[in-house]
C-alpha positions as CSV (number, residue, x, y, z in Angstrom):
1,M,130.5,187.0,166.4
2,A,133.0,186.7,163.6
3,E,133.7,183.2,165.0
4,M,130.1,182.1,164.7
5,D,129.8,183.5,161.2
6,Q,132.5,181.1,160.0
7,A,131.6,178.3,157.5
8,K,130.4,175.0,158.9
9,P,132.8,172.1,158.3
10,L,131.8,169.8,155.2
11,A,129.8,166.7,156.1
12,P,132.0,163.5,156.0
13,A,132.1,161.7,152.7
14,S,130.2,158.6,153.9
15,D,127.2,160.7,154.7
16,L,127.1,162.3,151.2
17,P,124.1,160.9,149.0
18,K,125.6,158.5,146.3
19,S,124.8,159.5,142.8
20,D,122.9,156.1,142.4
21,D,120.8,156.8,145.4
22,G,120.0,160.1,144.1
23,E,118.9,158.6,140.6
24,A,116.9,155.8,142.2
25,A,115.2,158.3,144.4
26,L,114.4,160.6,141.4
27,H,113.5,157.4,139.3
28,P,112.1,154.7,141.7
29,S,110.5,152.9,138.7
30,K,113.5,151.8,136.8
31,A,114.6,148.9,139.0
32,G,111.2,147.0,138.6
33,P,111.5,146.6,134.7
34,K,115.1,145.4,134.8
35,K,114.2,142.5,137.1
36,F,111.0,141.9,134.9
37,I,113.3,141.7,131.7
38,K,115.7,139.4,133.5
39,C,112.9,137.1,134.7
40,L,111.6,136.9,131.0
41,G,114.8,136.2,129.6
42,S,115.3,133.3,132.0
43,I,111.9,131.8,131.0
44,A,112.6,132.2,127.4
45,A,116.0,130.3,127.7
46,L,114.3,127.6,129.8
47,T,111.6,127.3,127.1
48,T,114.1,127.0,124.5
49,V,115.9,124.3,126.4
50,L,112.7,122.3,126.9
51,A,111.9,122.7,123.2
52,A,115.1,121.3,122.2
53,V,114.8,118.3,124.6
54,V,111.2,117.5,123.3
55,I,112.4,117.7,119.6
56,T,115.4,115.5,120.3
57,L,112.9,112.9,121.9
58,I,110.4,113.0,119.0
59,F,113.4,112.4,116.5
60,T,115.1,109.8,118.6
61,V,113.5,108.0,121.4
62,L,109.9,108.7,120.4
63,R,110.3,108.3,116.6
64,V,108.1,105.8,115.2
65,K,110.1,102.9,113.8
66,D,108.8,100.5,111.0
67,P,107.3,97.2,112.3
68,T,108.3,94.3,110.2
69,I,106.9,91.0,109.1
70,E,109.1,87.8,108.7
71,M,107.9,84.7,107.0
72,N,109.7,82.1,109.2
73,G,108.6,79.1,107.0
74,I,105.6,77.2,105.3
75,T,104.5,73.6,105.7
76,V,102.3,71.8,103.2
77,T,99.9,69.3,104.8
78,N,97.3,66.9,103.4
79,L,99.3,66.9,100.0
80,E,98.2,63.6,98.1
81,L,100.2,62.9,94.9
82,I,99.5,60.6,91.9
83,N,102.3,58.7,90.7
84,G,104.5,60.6,93.5
85,T,104.4,63.8,91.6
86,T,101.0,65.3,90.7
87,P,98.7,66.6,93.3
88,K,95.3,64.4,93.4
89,P,92.1,66.0,92.2
90,G,89.8,66.6,95.1
91,S,92.4,66.7,97.7
92,N,92.4,69.4,100.1
93,I,95.9,70.9,100.3
94,T,96.6,73.0,103.3
95,V,99.6,75.7,103.6
96,R,100.6,76.8,107.1
97,A,102.6,79.8,107.2
98,D,104.7,80.7,110.4
99,V,104.7,84.6,110.4
100,S,106.4,86.9,112.8
101,V,105.5,90.5,113.5
102,K,108.5,92.3,115.0
103,N,107.9,95.7,117.0
104,P,111.1,97.8,117.3
105,N,109.2,100.8,119.0
106,I,109.0,101.6,122.8
107,A,105.2,101.5,122.5
108,S,102.8,98.7,121.7
109,F,101.9,98.0,118.1
110,K,98.1,97.1,117.9
111,Y,97.4,95.4,114.8
112,R,94.1,94.3,113.0
113,N,93.3,91.0,111.2
114,T,96.2,89.8,109.0
115,T,95.5,89.0,105.6
116,T,97.7,86.6,103.3
117,T,97.0,85.6,99.8
118,L,98.9,82.7,97.9
119,Y,99.7,83.1,94.2
120,Y,100.7,80.3,91.7
121,Y,102.1,82.0,88.5
122,G,100.0,85.0,89.3
123,K,96.6,83.3,89.8
124,V,95.2,83.3,93.4
125,V,94.9,79.8,94.7
126,G,94.5,80.5,98.4
127,N,93.5,83.2,100.9
128,A,93.7,83.3,104.8
129,R,93.1,85.7,107.7
130,G,95.2,85.7,110.8
131,P,93.8,87.1,114.2
132,A,94.2,90.7,115.4
133,G,96.6,91.1,118.3
134,R,99.3,93.4,120.0
135,A,103.0,93.4,119.7
136,K,104.4,94.6,123.0
137,P,107.3,97.0,123.0
138,R,110.4,95.8,121.4
139,R,108.9,92.2,121.1
140,T,108.1,89.8,118.3
141,V,104.8,88.0,118.1
142,R,104.6,84.7,116.1
143,M,101.4,83.5,114.5
144,N,100.4,80.5,112.4
145,I,98.2,81.5,109.3
146,T,96.5,78.4,107.6
147,I,95.6,78.8,103.9
148,D,93.5,76.4,102.2
149,I,94.4,75.7,98.6
150,I,91.8,76.0,95.9
151,M,92.5,72.8,94.1
152,D,90.7,73.6,90.9
153,R,92.7,76.7,90.3
154,L,96.0,74.9,91.2
155,L,95.3,71.9,88.8
156,A,94.2,74.3,85.9
157,S,97.6,75.9,85.8
158,P,99.5,74.6,82.7
159,N,102.7,75.0,84.8
160,L,101.7,72.3,87.3
161,M,102.9,69.3,85.4
162,S,106.3,70.6,84.8
163,D,106.7,71.8,88.4
164,A,105.4,68.5,89.6
165,S,107.9,66.6,87.6
166,S,110.6,68.7,89.1
167,G,109.7,67.9,92.5
168,T,109.0,71.5,93.4
169,L,106.2,74.3,93.2
170,T,107.1,77.9,92.6
171,M,104.6,80.1,94.5
172,S,104.4,83.7,95.7
173,S,102.4,85.3,98.8
174,Y,101.2,88.7,99.7
175,S,100.7,89.5,103.4
176,R,99.3,92.8,104.9
177,I,98.9,94.1,108.5
178,G,97.4,97.5,109.4
179,G,97.5,98.8,113.0
180,R,98.8,101.8,115.2
181,V,101.6,102.7,117.2
182,N,100.6,105.0,120.3
183,M,103.6,106.7,121.9
184,L,102.4,107.8,125.4
185,N,99.1,109.4,123.9
186,I,101.3,112.0,122.3
187,I,102.3,110.6,118.9
188,K,99.8,108.2,117.2
189,R,100.7,106.7,114.0
190,H,98.7,104.4,111.8
191,V,101.2,101.9,110.1
192,T,100.4,99.4,107.3
193,V,102.9,96.7,106.7
194,K,103.0,94.7,103.5
195,M,105.3,91.8,102.4
196,N,105.5,90.0,99.0
197,C,107.3,86.8,98.9
198,S,108.4,84.3,96.3
199,M,109.3,80.9,97.4
200,T,109.9,77.4,95.9
201,V,108.3,74.7,97.9
202,D,109.6,71.0,97.8
203,I,106.7,68.6,97.1
204,F,108.5,65.6,98.9
205,S,109.5,67.3,102.1
206,Q,106.6,69.8,102.0
207,A,108.8,72.6,103.1
208,I,110.2,75.8,101.7
209,Q,113.4,75.2,99.6
210,A,114.2,78.9,98.9
211,Q,112.4,82.1,99.6
212,K,112.9,85.9,98.9
213,C,110.9,88.7,100.4
214,K,110.3,92.3,99.9
215,R,108.7,94.5,102.6
216,K,107.1,97.9,102.5
217,V,105.7,100.0,105.2
218,D,103.0,102.9,104.7
219,L,102.9,105.4,107.5
């Protein structure tokens, strides 16, 4: 009888309940929130990375760059001279301007009609409008703009005789192109390109002898 009352041997250590198991059993809901918090952290990190990539693209690849206008050359046609120097009254002088529109963006630049005004010592002596068009991504479009000179205004200038005797005409031009750059329907930017040029035209060769241009872009 005394032997039966002896204490039973302790259970093996491997069979004893672990403290973690006991705590999980007492608090079964603690494991769920931890996984949820980790999941939220991963999503937040991924969102941050994506936002950084998008911002980098916007300020590098997708950044709208300024289109530019180039005045490649001007040719004077139908120029009739008196005594080889003075333009003949009633003659129809035509100025043809070779203009380029350069688009440095990865998206097309769709522009409206081009306007060009020709000045002689601050007085308007000719106007012209170029056709609307589209400059493909990272491409240059060339166009010829024809300007008919208003002879009455040109002949009325007191500077014409001295310029004609020197064989050159000092003139200036103003060109304007308005359009829009569309980046994957994400970034849409209206752009207006303006250019002022001063030039010296050789009467005999009927070509530009010297030229200086300034450009301005409004976004």
